Structure formats: structure tokens, C-alpha cells
VMD Tcl script that draws the C-alpha trace (Angstrom):
set ca {
  {0.29 0.11 0.02}
  {3.02 2.44 0.89}
  {3.98 2.45 -2.42}
  {1.02 2.89 -4.45}
  {0.53 6.54 -2.22}
  {4.16 7.22 -3.21}
  {4.18 7.04 -7.17}
  {0.51 8.53 -6.35}
  {1.53 11.47 -5.18}
  {5.41 11.84 -6.79}
  {2.67 11.35 -10.61}
  {0.59 14.94 -8.37}
  {4.27 16.33 -7.92}
  {5.26 15.66 -11.54}
  {2.41 16.83 -12.26}
  {2.60 20.46 -11.02}
  {6.59 20.22 -11.76}
  {4.92 19.94 -15.49}
  {3.04 23.36 -14.76}
  {5.72 25.65 -13.78}
  {8.01 24.55 -16.61}
  {5.52 24.97 -19.00}
  {4.62 27.89 -17.14}
  {8.41 29.09 -16.99}
  {9.39 28.07 -20.28}
  {6.51 30.59 -21.69}
  {3.81 28.14 -23.28}
  {0.60 28.11 -23.06}
  {-1.26 25.65 -20.17}
  {-4.61 25.39 -22.37}
  {-7.79 23.77 -20.10}
  {-7.32 20.46 -22.10}
  {-3.43 19.69 -20.66}
  {-4.76 20.85 -16.72}
  {-8.17 17.90 -17.48}
  {-5.90 15.23 -19.56}
  {-3.15 15.76 -16.48}
  {-6.34 15.18 -13.72}
  {-7.83 12.79 -14.66}
  {-4.30 11.37 -14.49}
  {-3.53 11.48 -11.56}
  {-7.32 10.98 -10.50}
  {-6.85 7.27 -12.34}
  {-3.60 6.58 -10.30}
  {-5.16 7.36 -7.06}
  {-8.17 5.12 -8.22}
  {-5.45 2.46 -9.02}
  {-4.05 2.88 -5.62}
  {-7.62 2.51 -3.91}
  {-8.61 -0.64 -6.19}
  {-4.62 -2.29 -4.47}
  {-5.81 -1.41 -1.23}
  {-8.49 -3.37 -1.56}
  {-9.32 -6.66 0.54}
  {-9.61 -8.70 -2.68}
  {-8.33 -12.11 -3.80}
  {-4.48 -11.21 -5.11}
  {-5.28 -13.32 -8.57}
  {-8.00 -11.02 -8.67}
  {-5.96 -7.91 -8.90}
  {-3.88 -9.01 -10.72}
  {-5.63 -10.11 -12.86}
  {-7.94 -6.97 -13.29}
  {-4.55 -5.03 -13.62}
  {-3.23 -7.15 -15.81}
  {-6.57 -6.41 -18.43}
  {-6.67 -3.16 -17.63}
  {-3.54 -3.28 -18.64}
  {-4.78 -4.56 -21.95}
  {-7.63 -2.47 -22.22}
  {-5.57 0.63 -22.06}
  {-2.98 -0.22 -24.60}
  {-5.34 -0.96 -27.18}
  {-6.88 2.07 -26.64}
  {-3.56 3.67 -27.34}
  {-3.08 2.33 -29.97}
  {-6.04 3.06 -31.77}
  {-6.06 6.58 -30.82}
  {-2.55 7.08 -32.13}
  {-3.84 5.54 -35.43}
  {-6.40 7.49 -35.54}
  {-4.56 10.30 -34.60}
  {-2.13 9.81 -37.58}
  {-5.11 9.08 -40.48}
  {-6.75 11.99 -39.85}
  {-3.50 14.00 -40.48}
  {-2.96 12.28 -43.81}
}
mol new
graphics top color blue
foreach p $ca { graphics top sphere $p radius 0.5 }
foreach p [lrange $ca 0 end-1] q [lrange $ca 1 end] { graphics top cylinder $p $q radius 0.2 }
display resetview
């Protein structure tokens, strides 16, 4: 449980650092950047909460693997859609 809290804390600090870095470099911080960052951080905290639940370890592992596979497929789909729209 401690490692999950540590990772989530580093994610929040990294997001804040990225916002500061972007502001110092003079780049715009658009609303969708903020929304995307908050969604990612919320996902990390939700995943941490899921891992801390009192359910069987194999179920946690199986759900984690399936979630990872689904996110990889979704990212590949979105990337392919983005590339095909630019051509």
C-alpha cells in the first residue's frame, strides 16, 4: 500500500512540476492539459485504492493485466486515428 501512495504522490508532484516548467518556458497551459493531467492523477489514485482493497491477490493481478491490455489497445487506436486524420 505504501508504494502506491508514493507513486501517486510522485505523479501529483510531477504534474505540478510540469505545469511550472511549462509556465517558465512561456508556453500556454490550455484547459485540456489540466483536464488530462487531473484525469491521469485520478486514475493513479483510483488504481491505488483498488490495489488496497481486501480481495484475492490473483483477482487483483488479473484485473491489472486486463486493464493494462485495454489501455494499450485504446492508446494504439487513438494514435492510429490521429495519424490517419493528419494525412
